[in-house]
C-alpha positions, -999 to 999 in steps of 0.1 A, spaced: -391 75 272 -429 85 277 -457 60 283 -469 62 244 -437 56 230 -432 23 252 -464 12 242 -458 16 203 -423 -4 210 -442 -29 227 -470 -33 200 -442 -32 176 -423 -63 192 -458 -80 198 -466 -77 159 -430 -95 151 -437 -122 172 -472 -126 162 -457 -134 130 -441 -164 143 -465 -176 171 -502 -175 176 -513 -149 204 -542 -158 225 -557 -133 249 -570 -139 282 -600 -119 293 -612 -110 327 -641 -137 325 -613 -162 320 -621 -166 283 -595 -172 259 -596 -154 225 -572 -170 197 -564 -140 175 -553 -159 144 -588 -176 142 -607 -150 157 -625 -172 180 -627 -183 217 -608 -214 228 -606 -237 257 -574 -249 278 -582 -282 256 -574 -265 225 -544 -248 240 -529 -286 249 -536 -296 217 -513 -268 201 -486 -281 226 -490 -313 216 -488 -302 178 -456 -282 188 -475 -247 177 -457 -219 187 -481 -196 209 -483 -169 234 -509 -163 260 -515 -124 267 -536 -106 294 -561 -88 272 -559 -57 291 -522 -52 306 -505 -74 276 -487 -95 305 -473 -127 293 -497 -154 309 -481 -185 290 -466 -200 321 -498 -200 342 -520 -213 315 -495 -242 309 -495 -250 347 -530 -250 349 -529 -277 319 -507 -298 342 -528 -292 371 -561 -303 353 -538 -330 339 -527 -345 370 -562 -344 388 -579 -361 358 -562 -392 354 -528 -410 361 -506 -383 379 -472 -381 363 -457 -363 394 -458 -379 430 -461 -361 459 -426 -365 467 -415 -351 434 -436 -322 439 -422 -311 473 -388 -316 462 -397 -293 433 -409 -265 460 -380 -271 481 -360 -258 450 -377 -222 453 -355 -199 469 -325 -222 472 -292 -215 456 -299 -243 431 -333 -226 420 -319 -213 384 -299 -245 379 -328 -267 385 -349 -250 357 -320 -258 330 -314 -292 346 -353 -303 341 -351 -287 307 -325 -306 293 -337 -338 308 -370 -335 292 -354 -329 260 -334 -359 263 -364 -379 268 -383 -361 238 -355 -370 216 -354 -405 227 -391 -407 221 -387 -391 184 -360 -416 178 -383 -446 190 -416 -433 171 -396 -427 141 -385 -462 137 -419 -476 148 -440 -460 122 -438 -494 103 -447 -516 131 -487 -526 138 -500 -518 171 -492 -556 183 -458 -554 171 -453 -522 188 -464 -535 220 -442 -564 217 -412 -543 209 -418 -519 240 -421 -549 265 -388 -559 253 -376 -523 252 -384 -514 289 -352 -526 305 -331 -511 281 -352 -480 282 -345 -480 318 -307 -486 315 -306 -457 291 -326 -436 320 -304 -448 347 -272 -439 328 -287 -405 319 -292 -399 357 -257 -411 366 -245 -385 341 -264 -359 359 -255 -368 395 -217 -369 383 -222 -334 366 -240 -321 399 -211 -333 418 -185 -317 396 -206 -284 397 -209 -287 436 -169 -293 437 -160 -263 415 -186 -242 432 -169 -252 466 -134 -244 452 -145 -211 439 -158 -200 473 -127 -213 488 -107 -191 467 -128 -163 468 -125 -163 507 -91 -169 506 -86 -137 486 -105 -119 507 -81 -128 536 -109 -151 555 -101 -181 568 -124 -210 563 
């Protein structure tokens, strides 16, 4: 396939996705341009899109490379530096340790599923709290903290059990594969 055909195919795919998500172009001068509003925006605007669950993609204006992840990481970095950090030094160090490790691929899915669980729990709690005044909500949350902590501990236990089962299964498969190859352990 020649370069022009590849470029045309890429444009067609981008046009299809553009119908469902906002396309933000990042220029070399670090400016972000929202193609749906034809205006320059800031990282704060992108954070607002994330908070509103608006689908978007950030593309390099020159190469069309997807820069969404790097922009999201930049927002996280700014949030971590601005106030109360969500990630402790220990958590960040542990995440870094997974890079290049055999479990790297598993870690992303694991974190994603746990974040989705927390979001589902948050949505359920906020849905039932819409009728509550801020004072009643504060009292309710004060009573719920032990319940939420128990729920999170159960989730952690289940994750640990799943991890142990997966590790055991991988060990059995490795032993079986070695045995099939005639290698004794």
